[in-house]
N, C-alpha and C positions, 0 to 999 in steps of 0.2 A: 602609470602603473601604481604609483604611490597610493597606499591605503587599501588597495584591492586585496581581497582574501578569497582565493580560489580553493575549493575543495575538489580533489581528484579521487574518484571512487571507481575501483576496478572490480569486475565480477569474475569469479571462477566459473560460474554457470555450471556447477555440478561436474566439473571436469571438461565440459565442452570447450572452454577456453583454456583453463589452466593445464590441461594435458599437453597442449602444444605451445603455450605462451607462459613464460615465467613472470606472472603478474607481480609477485613480491619484488623481483628485481626492478621492475618498472616503477613500482611504488617508491622504492628506495631512491631511484634516480630523480623522479620528479619532485620528491619531497624537498629537495634543496633548491628548486627553481624559484626565481623571483616571483613573488605574488602568490605562491602556493602555500596555503596555511595548513592543509590536511591532505595526506595521501593515505587512503584506506582501502583494504581488500575485503570483500564479502563473498560468501558462497553463492548467494542468490540476491542480487541487488533488487530485483523486481518484487521480492517477497515483502511482507509487511515489516519484517525485521530490517531488511536492507534499506527500504524506503524510510523506515523509522529512524535509522542512523543518520541519513542525510538531513531529514526534517529536524531532528533534535540539534544537529550541528548548526543549521541555519537559525533556528529559534534561539540558540544560545549566543548568537552573534559571532560565532567562530569563523563563518564563511559568508560571503555575499554573492558568490558565483560558483557554478558547479560544472565540472567535466566528468562525464561517465564513460568508462570503457567497458562495453558490453556487447550485446547483440545489436542488430540493425535498428537504427532510429525509426524505421518504418513500423516497428512492432510496439515500442513502449515510450516513444518520445512524448506524446501527449499525456500519457499517464504520469510520467516524471515531472513534466512541466506543471500539471495540475497540482501535484504534491508541493512543488516549489512555491507556487502561488499561495497555497494554503499556509506554508511556512513563513511567508512574508517577503519573498524576493520576486522580482520581475521574472516571469517564466522564460523570457527570451535570453536570460542569463544562465540558462541550463542547456548544455549540448551533450549529445551522445556520440561517441566515436565507435565505429563498427570494428571491433576486433574479434568477432566470431565469424559471421558469414563471409567477411572479406579478409580474414587472416587465419584464425586457428583452424577453420574448417577446410581451408584450401592449401595449406602449407604443412608438409610433414616434418620438415627440418625445424626442430624447436629453436635452435640458435637463430636461424633466419626469421622465423615467425616472431620471436621475441624482439629481434632488432627492428623489424617492421612495426610491430605494435608500439615499441618505444617511440619511434618517429611519429606515428599517428597521434599518440597521446600528447607528445611534445608540441606537435603542430596545433592540436586543439587548444592547449594551454596558451600558446602564443596568440592564437586568434581570439581566445576568450578575453585576453588582456585589453582588447580595444572594442569588444562588443558593447552595444548600447541597450539600455532599457527602452523597450518600445511598447506602446499600447496597441492592442488589436483594433482593427477597423470593424465596427459593428454594422451589420446589415440586416434589414428585415427580410424574412423568408416569405416567398409566395406560397400560400397554403393550398397548393394544388399539385397533384401527382400525375405523371405520365407513366402508364404501364405499356410497354411495347411487347406485344405477343398475346394472343387470345386463346392459348391452350389452357390446360388445367392449372399450370403455375400462374399464368397471368390472370385467369378468372379468380383463382383463390386469393391472390394478392389484392386484386381490385375490390373484392367483396370484404376482405378483412379491413381494408382502409376506408371504405366508402361511408361508414357511419360517422367518421371523424373528419374526413377530408374530401374535397372534390377530386374525382378521379377521371382521367381521360384514358380509355382503353383503346389501343390501336391494334388492328389485325390486318395482315396483308391479303388474306383469303376473303371470299365473300361471306364467310360465316365464321363463328367462333367455335371453340371445342378442340382445335388442334388435332394431334394424332389420336388422342384418347377417344374422340367421338367416332373415329374410324375403326375402333376395336369392337370385336364381338363380345367377348368375355374378358374379365381381368383375373390375373392370378393373385394369390393362390386360392381364392374363394369362388371363382367362376361366376361372380355376380355381373350383371349386365352393365356395361360402361354407359350406355345411353340412360339407363334408369338412375345411375349415380350422377351423371354430369348434366343431363338436360334441365333438371330443376335449377341448377346453379346458372346455367346459360340464360334461362328465362329471368332469373333474379337479376342478373347483370343488365339485361335489356330493359327491365322495368325499374331499376333502382334510380331514385331521383338524383343521387349524387354521382352517378356514373354516366359519362358521355361516351358512347360507343361509335367508333369509326372503323368500318370494315373496308376491305380493298384499299387500305391506306398504309403508307410507309413514311418513315421519317426522312424528309428531304434534306434538312440542314438543322444544325444546332448552333446557336450563338448565345451570348450572355455568359453567365458564370454561375457558380454554386449558389443555390438559393433562389435564383431568378434566371432560369434557362429560357431562352427565346427559341422555340421550336417551330419549324415549318413542316407541316404534315401535307403530304400529297395524296389526295384521294382520287383513285381511278374511277372512271364512269361505270355505273351499274346499269344505266339506262332505265332504271325503275326507282321511283322514290320510295325509300324504305318506310318512311312514316305514313305515306298515303296508301301503300299497297295493303289490301285486305286478304291476299292469298286466295282469292275466289277461283282462280285457275282458268277463267274464260280466255285470257290472252293465249295460254298454252294450247287450248282447244282449237283456237282459230289459226294458229301459226302453221303455215304449210311446210316449214323446214325444221320443226322442233328446235327452234333457236331460242325460245324463252321457256324457262323452267325454274322450279325450286332446286337448289343444290341437292337437297335430300329432304325427306318428309319432316324430320325434326329440326331442320336448320334454323338457327337464330343468327341474324334477323329472319323472321318468317316472311320473306319477300322474294319475289321472282327476280331473275337476272337474265339479261339477253347476251347470248354468245354472238358477237358481231361477225365472227368468221363464218357462221352459218346464215346469219340474217341477210335477207334480200331487200330489206327496208320497204316492204310492201305497205306497211302502216296499219295492217289489220289489228294488231295487238293494241295499238293506240286508239283505234276507233271503238273497240269493244270494252275498253276500260272505263267504267262509269265514274271512277274517282279521279281520273286523270293522273294515275301513277306512272304511266309509261312516258319516258322522256328520251325520245330518239336523238335529240340534239344535246344530250348530256356530254360533258367534257371533263377533262382533268380539272381538279380544284385544289388550290393551295389554301391551307388553313393555318393561321398563326395562333399559337398558344403560348402562354407564359406559365411555367411550372417551377416549383421549388425543388422537386426531387424527381428522379426517373428510376423506374424498375425495369431491368432487362429480363424478359421471359420469352426469348425468341425460339427456344426449343431446339429441335434437331432435324436433320434430313438424312435419310439412309444413303449409303454409298451406292454408286452405280455398279452392280456386280459385273458389268461388261469388262471392267478392268482386269478381272480374273478370267482370262481368255479361255482357259481349259474347262470352265464350267458352262460355256456356250449359252449363257443367258441371252435372250432375244433371238436365239437361233431355233428355238423350239417353244411353242406356246404353252407347254406343260412344265417348263422350267420357270417357276415364278418366285417372287420374293415373299418373305413373311408378311410384308405390308399388303401385298396383293392378295395373299391368303385371307388376311383379316377383312379386306374390303368385300370379299365375296359373302362374308357372313354377317357383316355389320349393317347398321341402319343405312349406310351409303351403298348397299349392295345393288348390283345390276343383274344378279343371277337369282333374285328372289330369296336371298339369304341362304343359298344352297351351295355347298362345295361341289364343284364339277370340273371335269377336264375340258379341254377345248372342244371336244366332240359332244359335250353335254352330259356325259355319263359320270357316275360317281367313281372316283379313283379307288382301286382295290389295294394298291401297294404304293405307299408314300414314303419318301426319304426326306429328312430334314438335315441340312448341311449347315453346321455352325461355323462361326468365326470367318465368314466370307468378308475379307478385307480387314478383320480384326487380328491383333497379335501378329501382324505381318510387317516385318522390318524391312522388306524390300520394295513392295509395290503399293502398299496402302497404309493402314494405321497401326502404330505400335501398341496402342492401348487396347484393353479389353472393353467391350461395349456393355458389359455388366448385366444386361437384361435378356440377352439372347438365349442363354441356357434355360431360363425360366419360362419365357414366352413360347419357346419351342416345345417344352413339356406340355404347356397348356394346349397348344395347337395340336400336338400329337394325340392328346386325350380327346380333343374335340372331334378328330377324325374317327376315333373309335366310338364316340357317342353317336355319330351319324351313321357309321357302318361298323357294327360290332365284329364283322368278319374281316375287316381290313388288316393288312400287314403294315405296321408302322415302325420305322427305324430312325433313330437320331444318331448322327455321326458327330462326334465331339472331340476336342483336344483334351480339355480338362473340364469336368463338370463342376460348376460353381453355383452353390445354392445357399449363399449366406443370407442371414436375416430370419426373423421370427416366422415360423411355419413353413419356411422354404425347403428345408431338408425333408420334412414330412411330405411335402408336395412332390418332391423328387421320388421318394420311395413309393408314393401312391401311383405315380406314372408307371413305375416298374410293375407294381402289383396288377394294374389293369391290362398289362400286356405290351407296353411300349418297349421295343428293343433298343438298347443303348450300345453303340459300337465306338470304342475309343480309338481315334486315329483320324488323320486328315484324309479328305477325299481328294484324290489326284486328278480325276477327270469325270465329267458328265458328258456322255456322248449319245446323241440321238441315233436311234436304230432305224433301219429301213422299215420295219414293221410298225413303227410309231412309238415304240417304247423308249426307255432311257437307260443306258448302261452306266453304272457307277463303278469306277475303279478306285480302290482305297487301300490304306494300310491299317490293319488291326494291330495296334501297338501292344495290346494286352496279350494276344496270342503270338505276336511276332510273325504275322503272315500277311501276304498281299492278297486282297480279296477282290471279287467282282460280283455284281448283282444287278438285276434288272428291276426297274420301277416304272410305274405309269404316271407318276407325278413326283417332281423334285422341288422342294421348297428351300430356297437359299435365305439364310439369316444374315442380313448385311450389317456391316459396321455402321455405327451412327456418327455422323459428322455434325458440326455446328450448322444451323440453318443458313441458307444463302443470305448474305447481307449482314451477318453478325460482325464480320471484321470491319466493314464500312461503318456500321453503327458505332462500334467501339472506337474507331478513329475519330468520329464526330464528337464523341463524348470524352475523349482523352483517357480512355480506359484500355489498359493493355490486354492482349490475348496471349494464351500460352502457346507452346510449340505445337499443341494439338488443335489450335484454332478456337478453343473455347475461351470464354471470358475468364480472366485471371482474378482470383479472390485476393482480398487484402492480406488474409492469412488463412491457409487451408484448414488449420485446426481451430483457432480461436476467433476468427473473424470471417466465416465462410460465405456470407452473403453481401458483405461490403466490398466495394472495389477501391482502387487507389484514387478515384475521384470521390471526394467527400459526399457529394449529393447524388451519387449513382449507386444503385444496388442491383443485385442479380439473383435469379432463382431458377430452379429446375434444370432442364437439359442445356440451358445457355451456359451453365457452369461445367457441364460434362454429362455423359450418359448416366441415367438413373431411372428408377421405376416411378410409378404414380405416387406411392407412399412418400418416398423421399422428395419428390417434386412438390407435393403439397406441404410437407414439413418446411422445406426451404422457402416456399412462398409465404407461409405464415411468419416465418422468421424475418424475411425481407420486409413484410408489411409492418411488423413490430418495430424494426429498425427505422423505417421511413417515418412512422408515427412519432417515434422518439425524437427523430431529427427535426421534423417540422413542428413538433409540439413545443419546442423551445421558443418559437416565434421569431428568433433572430439567430444569426450566425456570426462567429468571430472569424474575420479574414486576416491572414498573416499581414503584419505591418511592414514586412520586408519589401518595401516599394522604393522607387526613386526619390532621392532627396536632392533638391536644387540649391546649391550653395551660392554665397555672395560673389564668387568669381564669375558667375554667369554674365555674359555681355549681351544677351538677348539676340544672338545670331539666328536662332530658330531651327538649327540643324536637327536637334532632338525631336522637335515637333514634326518636321518633315519626314524623318526616318522612322518614327514610331509606327509599327505595323497595325496597331490596334486603335489608333485615334485617341489614345489616352492622354495625350498632351495637346494643349492649345495655347495660343498666345493671347495674353491679356495685359494691356498696358505695357507692351514690349517685353513681357516676361513670360516664360513657360509656366503653365499651371497644370497640375496633374489631376485627372479624374481617377482616383485610386481603384474604384470598383471595375473599371475597364482595363486596368493594367495587369499584366501577368508577370511582371518583374523579369522580363527577358534580358534586360540590361543593355539593349541596343543603344538606348539614349546615352548611357554612361560611356560606352565604348566609342561612340562617334563624337562626343563633345570635345572640341579642340582645346577648351580651357580646363578640362577635367573638373568641370563644375557640377557634374551629375554623378551621384553615387547611389548604388542600391544599398539601402540600410542593412547592415550586418553582412553585406557582401562587398564591402568597399575594397578599393585597390590595396589599401594598407592592410586590411584583414586577410585578404587572399594571399598577399605576398608574405605576411607573417606566418600563415599556416604552412605554406610550401617551405619556408625557411626552417620552421620547426621540424617538419617531416624529414627534411634532408639533413637535419642535425645528426641523425642516426647513420648517415652514409649515403652514398650514391643510390639513386633510384629513378624510376620513371614516374613522373607526375602525370596522372590521368585526370583531366578535368571532365566531369561527367554530369549529365543532366539527370533529373529524377527518374525519367522513364528508363534510361539505360542503367542507372544505379540499381533499379529493381532487377534488371537482368543479371547484374553482378551478384545480387543477393540470392537469386535463384540458382546461380552457379554454386554458391556456397552451400545452399540447402542440398544440392545434388552432389556435394563434395567433389566438384570438378577442379582439379589442381591447375594452378598457373604460377608463373614466376613470382617469387617474393619481392622482386624489384618493383612490382606494380604498387603504386600508392594512389588511391582514389581521393580526389577532392571534389565533393559534390557542389555544383553551382546551379542556380535556378535555370540557367541556360548557358550554353557555351558562348553565346553572344555578349555576355558580360565581360569577356576577356579582351584585353588589348595587348600590344607589344610590350608595354611596361610590365605587366603582370608576368608574361611568359619569359621575358628576358631576365627578370628577377629570379625565376626558378632556375634558369640555366646558370646564373651567376652564383647560386648557392649550392650547386652540385647536381642538378638534374641531368641525368645522362640522356634523357629524351623526354618529349612532351607529347601526349595524345589528347585529342579532342574527341570525345565520344558523345554522340547526340542520339537520343532515343525518341524524341518527340516526332509526331507525324504532322505537326502544325506547319502547313506549307508557308505560312507567313514567316516562319523562322528557317525552315529547311531550304527555302529558295535562296537564302543569303549565305548558306553555310560554306559553299565552295569559295565564294569571294572572301569570306572571313579567313579561311584556311590559307588562301593565296597571299593575303595581306600579311598574316602572321609569319608565314614561311619566309617571305621577303624581308620583313622587319626584324627577324631573329637570325638571319643567315650568318651574321658575324661570329656566332658561337660554334658554327659548324657541327651542330648536334641535330639529330633527327627530330622531326615533328610530323605527326600523322593526324588525319581526320577520318572518322568513319561513322556511318549511321547504323546504329544497332537498336532494334526495337526490343521490348521487354522479353518477348518469346525467344529471341535469338541468342540465348546465353552461350550456347555451344560455339556459335560464330565469334562471339565476344572473346571467349577463352582462347580460341585459335589466334585471333588477332593480337591479343595481349602477349601470348607466348612467342609468336614470331617477332613482334616488335622488341620484346625484352631481350631476345637472343641477339638481334641486331645491335641494340644498345650495349649489351655486355661485350660483344665482339669488338665494337668500336672502342669501348673504354679499355679493353685489354690491349688492343693494338696501340692505343695512345700511351698506355702505361709502359708497354714494351719499348717504345721509342724513347721515352724519358729515361728508362733504365739503361738503354744503350748509350 
């Protein structure tokens, strides 16, 4: 510790922190600690003035290490470390302690919040005393991008990047265009979606820097940031896309209508065989002059290496059948808004004509909004954002096709935010669309073929009933099928709504928590075409900036093998990633394959392996400092679960101030020595919270918990393990509160016995 000069800087955060935490009292306490040269409080540390104060203190030689007490390190750690590097110290000697999301925002009692924050800062100072200067690992980036999803977001992102980078665009359907190509008109201008999108689709297909794979999904992802090794699985089309000339002779000869173009403007402009209809007569193959028909086509795995990935997987509508009282699928004239669009779009099977099941034009049409949206019991809590506006568009389209039609829109609240949207709403009223505020209770088929709607008119305060000959249900929008699986493969969290979680909803809306993975469009949540295109352009810019550097710095916090190693090889055997190998009877690390899980350190019988800056000494010192402020619960938490705790803070979800988080690269870095030390210094209980979905780690977690439980039982204090993914912040809060209550009760009982 001798000679070290640590600066402790606390942020008031404009009252976000200082309203609940007495930062001045903390500064006064830590200023007298061994090795602390400066303890300073700023209103906004992230501002130029706040950063400037730290920078000037470093440059003046007053400090050579920095502890910051502010918001989550997930927001500004890299910004502050870049500043530290510019000022002349190793960036790994700067740490951020989270006293906002995980303290001031979740604890109302100022005394308890301050006590907790004191402990967190003290723990950070104790840990900082033994942190090492580390140099980042530099890695070349693969200058190739994978875009998953061929809708308007994926198409836009691919085209924006293709002039600078090689792009691989993957779409699970036989054609690109997504939901937009299935629209008739777009709001608020009523321009043709095909006219807007088809030229872009053709440009994608013809662009020399874009490789397009349709009927293809991501099967697996290996490797790491900057060099992802992706296996794509392409399903058989039974027609060679490159060879097919779309002459149509195959379809003319097919006796079962099993071969066809998906629709006239489809890209790729190639036929496809529906094997459920095909009788394999071979006529299509015989009449194809260019040999494009491939009846023996099979699944194909394609291996690609990419430096970055953009998720643009879009949405899928909810199945309205879950709202039983609407009787969807019980009557052919109860349709969804998607089915309405399909009748009028380029994909139409009705000649682009709106019609009932009997072929006639509907005379009286009802649009029912929020089907599965804003529903806290059976479906989705969130608003799907676009339903109010597309229902207005569809209602006006009915009147354009049949000026004598009677059209009503049933809504809960009309939301028309955005440029030109309020005017669009007023225009719908002017042309004769009826708007009825209130939920539809039932849609009942009538014996005569009509449909009865029972509803509550909340403006008039009346219960109403009316008959219609067509009812259009506007369904809630869910993430596309497979979004969660893809997110798991990429190590990207999803929210409680199932959509991809942004790195930061306000200031980093298209980055994810995986440095090389970006997202855009409805993969991030429901939105319209305008916002989807905007996000796709933003994601493309972020990817180009990321790949344009040519190289990436990877954290140097990797295993270090010390002289105490006796070459037993247990670490090599136990490493789940094959990052360790034996050379000349010594373990050697391949740093780029290592994810710093810490298993090698925990299993080493000689304690000869340590994770740099997460050593036993440092983790023990941190817990010791945290508990200096009094008894608490030490929660060892991995980065994915840590994000859940941050989300709880953003949502102001309260939990016990006894909880003290210690972030670790993985709970598998822990051993009995570390946990016992926490108990010996006042931990009332210990929790292991794991958020990773990496099976290489989670498959070992119960064994780790059992070992630690057995090895720490002498302290007779509770220890718990739980798996909490990022989206499950509410579950995390419940677990923390229940466990903290148990710890407090046990501590009170023990204190009572001593008093007696």
